[in-house]
N, C-alpha and C positions, 0 to 999 in steps of 0.2 A: 810210884807207878800210876796211881790214880791222877796225880797232878799232871803227869806227862800226857796221859790220855785226854784229860780235860783241856789241856793246852792245844792238843791236836784238833779236838772238836771245835774249840773257839776259833782256831786258825781257819778251819774249813768253812765255818759260818761267816767269818770275816771275808774270806775269799768270795763266797757266794754273794754276799751283800755288795762287795766291790764290783763283781761282774754284773749284777743287776743294775747298779748305779751307772756303770759304764755303758749299758745298753738302754738306759732310761731315756736318753735324748735320741729320738729317731733321726734318720737321715732326712734332710730337707730337700724335697724334690718339687720342681715346678714343671707343669705340663701346659702346653699352649691352649688346649681345649679339652672338653669333658671326655671324649672318646678315649684319648690316650691317657688321660688322668686315671680313668678307671682301669685301663690295662696295667699301668704302673702300680696302682694300689693292689691289684689282684696278685701281682708277682711279689711286690714288696711286703705285703702284710703289715704287721705292727712295727716292723723295723723302719718303715718309710712313711713320712708324713707328706702327702701330695697336695699341692695347691694348683688348681686349674685357673688359668688367667681368664678364660672365657667360661661363663657359667652355663647351666642348662638352657637349651633352646637358643643359644647364641650363634651368630653367623661369623665364622672365622675369616671370611673374605673381606668383610667391611668393618671389622672390629677396630675400635679406637682404644688403645691402652690407657690406663689410669695411673695416677701417682702410686696407688697401692700395688699395682702390678710391678712397677719399677722397684719398690721396696721388697716385694716378695722375691723378685729375680736376684736382687743384690744379695739376699741372704741364702740363696739356694746353694746346696752342695752339688746338685746335678739338675740339668734342665733337659726336658724332652720336647721335641717338635716332630711333626709329621714330615715336613719338608716338601720338596717338589713345588716350591714357590707358593705354597698355600698361605703361609704366615708372612705376607709381604710387609707387615708392620713390625716384625721382630727386630730387625737391625736397628731401627730408631729406638726401640725400647731398650735394647742392650746398651746402646750409647748413653741413653738418659739414665740408666740404672747404675752404671759403673761396673756391671757384671763382667768378670774376666774369664769365665769358663767358656768352654766350647759346647754348644748345645748338641745333644745326641739326636741324630736324624734317624727316625725309626723306619723310614721308607728305604733306607740303604739296603740294596739287594733285591728290590722289587723290579720285576720286568715291567717297565712303564708302557703306557699307551699315550697317544697324542692325537691332535686333530688340527686342521688348518682353520685359523680364525683371523679374519681381516688380513689375509696374506702372510700370516706368521704361523709357524709351527708351535703349538702350545702343548705342554705336557699336562696330562690329567693328574691332579693332585689327590684324588679321592681313593687312594689305593686300599684303604681299610675296608671298603665295601665288598671285598672278596675275603671270605674267612681264611682261605689259604694264605693271602697276604697278611691277614691278622696274625698268623703263626710267625711270619717273618718279623713283624713288629715285636712280638713277645720275645723272640730269640734275641733281638737287639736290646730289649729292656733287661733281660737276664744278664747279658754280657756287661752292660753299663753299670748295673747295680753291684755286680760282683767286683768290678773295678773300683767303684766308689766306696764300697763297704765289704772288703774281703772276708771279714768275720761272719757276715751273713750269707756267704756264697752257697752253703748247703741248703739253707732255707729258700733262697731265691731259685735255685735249680729245682727243688722239689715243687714249689708253688708253680713255677713256670712249666714244668713237665705236665702237671695236672691240668693247667690251663690250656696248653697246646692240645692235649687229648680232647678237651671239651670243644675247642674250635675245630678240630678235625672232624668230630662228630657232627657239628653244625654244617660244615662244608659238605659232608656226605648227605645230610638231611636236605640241604638246598638243592643239590643235584637230583635227588630222588623226587622231590616235590615238583620241580620244574619239568623234568623229563616225562612226568605223567601227563603233561599238557601238550596237545598237538602244537607243532611248531608255528602254524599259522595264527594261533591265538596268543603267542608269547610276545605281545606288543603292548606297551603302555606309554602314556604321556606323563612327564614329570616337570616340575618347575624349572630346573636347570640340569645340565648334563653332568650329574654326580654319580650315576650308576653304571658308568662304562665298564669298570672292573667287574662288577656284579654281572653285567650283561655278557661280557666275554667269558667269564668263568662258568656261567650256568645256562647260557643260551637264550637270553632275553633281549629283545630289541627295545631300546628306550628312545623316545622322541622328546625334545624339549625346545621351548622358545629361546632359552638362554644357553650360552656356552658353558665352559667349566666354572666361570665365576658369576656370582650373583650381581656383580657390579656392571655386567654387560647390559646393554639396552638394544633389543632387536628392532629393526626397522619394520615399518608397516608391510613392506614387500616380503620380509622374512616371515612375519606372522601369517600372511596370506598363503605363502608357499607351504608353511607347516600345516595349516588347516586343510589345504588340498591334499597333502600327503597323508594326514590322519584319516581323511575320508577314503582316499584311494586304497590305503592299506588296512582299512577296517579296524582301526585301533578302538577298542571298546571301552577302556577305562582311563581315567586320569587321577593323578595324585598331586597333592601339595606337600610341602615340607615344613617341619616344625620350626625351622630356623629362617624361613623365607616368607615373602609376601605372596599370598595365594591368588591375588586378583587377576594377574595376567593369564595364568594357566586356566582359571575358571572361565575367563572370557573366551579363550580358545576352545575349551571344551564345549561351551554353549554353542559356539558357531559350528563345531564339527560333529556334535552329537555324542561325544564321549560321555560316559557316566562316571560319577564320583566313586573312586575306590577307597578314599580315606586319606589319612595323614601318614607320611613316612618320616622316619628319623634317619637323617643322612649325615650331617656334620656336627650334630650335637645330641647328647642324651636328653631324656626327659628329666624333670625333677624326680626326687626319690620315690614319690608316690605315684609316678606315671608308669606307662607300659614298657618304657625303654630306659630304665635307670642304670643299666650296665651295658657294656658293649655286646656281651653274649645275648642279653635280652633284646637289645636293639636289632641285632642281626636276625634272630629268630622271628621277631615281630614283623620285620620288613618282608622276610620270606613268606610268612603266612598271609600278610596283607596282599602282596603282589600275586601270589598264586591263586588266592581266592578271587581276585579281580579277573585274572586271566581265564579262570574257569567260568566266569560270568556271574559270580556271586558279589555283585557290586553293592556298595553302601547306598542307603537312601539319602537323598539330599537333605 
């Protein structure tokens, strides 16, 4: 009888060890840039190892993939991109890497916005800058991880539900903070037009010398028109972005009288020791910086 019981215990231990070994190798996920890499990590937990092709403070508009990116993509079990033509370099990378999967487009289901640029209708790719859209990204991540790793479905759902609740709280926080500011004061200058979804969601007007992409180059006439508009609409504060060149927006601010509001994190997270090391931190940081500037609490040069 003792031998039978001992055998049963040994079998249970062996099964436990086997299960642990079976889960020891995490799912290999690749994300195009840090914002969505953090989202995937938050949902995936220890079951998913996430590689971000673009690092902290990187600009996804002008990024040039490296051989190590191709290697990471080739070894990926699942790949995540934001989509809406943000990662214009991705098709070349997929071809170079030999990757045969289909990237998961996290902006699927987003109600997009667009603008006319050089006679063309361009879709705004910066959808994650609304926390409500961030919830859609997370739901798409949950579905993709469940499909790639069905054994982890319960964990992904639990992590995702907790994350969604956090983002919904941030969405409500942004609304309450902005709505406390008079409408006439809800105007700011930024480096490029990356806050359109934020502006639509929370009622803020953003002006910028560049369009949706940092690759654009405004003409002298465009800059002069923007300076006149800033003066006419009494835009009080300007911001530069962690992933972009601040020189143009600083020149416009100097000519228009706008005061520095600080740095915003738009398309890339900060390094781990910075103020925006996660998507949730980034969103809260941007809300606090923007609302402080709109209240007149501008930074000193």
